[in-house]
N, C-alpha and C positions, 0 to 999 in steps of 0.2 A: 427025757423031757422034750428033746428035739423030735423024736419019733412021734410023740403025741401031737405036737404042733403041726408037723407035716401031714399026719393023718386027718387032723381037723381041716387043714387047708384043702386037701384032696376031697374030703366029704363036702365042703362048702362049694368047691368048683363043680363037683358032680351034681349037687342040688341045683346050682345056677344053671347048668347046662340043661338039666331035665326041664326046669321051668321054661327055659327059652325054646325047647323042642317043640312046643305047641304054637309058637309064634308064627303067624302066617300072614301073607300079603296076597291080595286078590284083586283083579279087575273084571268087572262084568263086561267091559268093552273089548278086551284083547287077550286075556290069558289063554294060552294054549292055541291061539290062533295067529294068523297073519294079521298085521294092522291094516285097517281100512284107510282109504284116502282121507277121512276126516282127521286122522291123527298125523298125517305126513306134512313135512315142512313145505312152505310155499315160497321157494327161491331155490337158487342152485340148480335150476332145470326141473324141480319138482313142483307139482301143482296141487298140493293138498290144502287142508283147512287149517292145519297147525294148531289143533285143539288137544290139550292134555286129556288123557283118559281118566275115567273115574277109578278110584282106588279105595280099598278098605282093608283093614287089618284087624286081627283078633289075637288074643292071648299073649300080650307083650310080657316080657319077663318082669318079676317083682323088682321094685327099684327103679323102673324106668321113669326118669323126670322129664324127658323130652324125646323127640324123634327127628331123624334126618332122613331124607330121601334122596337117592342118587340113582340117575339112569344113565347107563353106559353102553356104548357100541364097541365091543372089543375087536370087531372085524373091520373097522374103519381104516382105510390105507393111509395111516399117519406114521408109519415107521415103528409101530409098537405100542404107542400110547393110547390108541382107540380114540373114541370121541365122546365127550360128556354133553348129554342132551337135556338134562334137568338137575338142578341141585337146589335142594330146599333144607334149611336148617331151622331149629328153634320151633319145630311144630310142638304144640302143647301136649303134655303127657295124657290129658283126658281126650284128646282127638282120636277118632278111630276111622275117619274116612276123608276123602278129598272128592268133591263133585267134579264131573267132567267140566273142563275148561278153567280148573283152578290154577293152571299154569300160566294164565295171561298175566303180564307184569303187574297189573293193579288189581288182581282178583280179590274180591272181599273175603273169600274162603282162606286166604293166606295172609290176612291182615296182621295176625299175631306171629307170623313166622317170617323168615328172610329167604328170598330167592337169590342165590348168588350167581356169578357169571358162569355161563356155559362156554363150550368151545365155539359157539356162534358169536361170542364176544359180549353178550349181554345176558341179564337174568331172564328167567321165565322158561317155559317149555319150548324147545326147538325140536320138532318132529324129525323122524327118519328121512334121509334122503341119500341113500347109498348110490355109488356110481352105477350107471346103466350097464347091465350085463354081469355085474358081480353076483356071485351066489347070494341068496338071502342072508342079510346081516342079522345078528342077534342083538336084542336090546334088553339088557339086564336091568330090572327094576329092583333096587334094593332099599329096604327100609331099615334103618338102625334104631335100636332102643338105646338111649344115652343115659349115663349116670349123672348128668348135669342138666340144670334147668335151661341153661343157654350156652351156646358156643360164642365166644367173643372173637369173631373174625370179621374183617371188612367185607362189605356187600360185593365189592369188586375183586375179591380174592379168586385166584384161579381154582379150578376144581381140584386139582392135585393137592393144594394147600388145605382145602376144606376137607378132603378125604382123609388126609393125615390126621386133622383134629378130630374128625368123626370117629376114625378107627381107634384113636387113643382113648376115647371116651365111651366106646360101645360095650354094652353088656349083652347084646343079642342082636340078631339080624334075621330078616325074612326077605325071601326074593322069589321072583319068577322071571321067565324069559319069554319074550315075544319076537316075532320075525317080520322082516319086510325086505323085498327085493324088488328091483326094476328090471324089466325085460328089455332086450334090445329092440 
């Protein structure tokens, strides 16, 4: 009996993984390229427009009840924790895109979702601004398909806390990486 239960569990897991395999995240603005000044932070010595890029996604796994988006720079000189640039939870299950500029704190495109605190200390998109002379940093955009309609976390929760809750409820994820660097 136990062997049958384990076989069924592995079959379910394989089917779930196969469905999630087609899940993809894209940006017509930046994927596969260096980010332009339009998306770069406008502070800390950077002089960009701080506009979030347009994003779209396809083929979420069956059972996705909401989405969460997290953008992270693993190359930030923070002693190992990286830098969180954008954290959005409770994106509706029927949503398949975000327009350029959706990361503004009061953007109507995210009225049904919650933008939580980033490492800039506030919610909303905070564009790249790596130290001058560093090799180009990687900016990992990850969209998580969640098994819950809503994550009940405070809007001022740190990104690590949100990430814990997101990963605990994820049934699939899609990601891409963009780059940006500042020359001396």
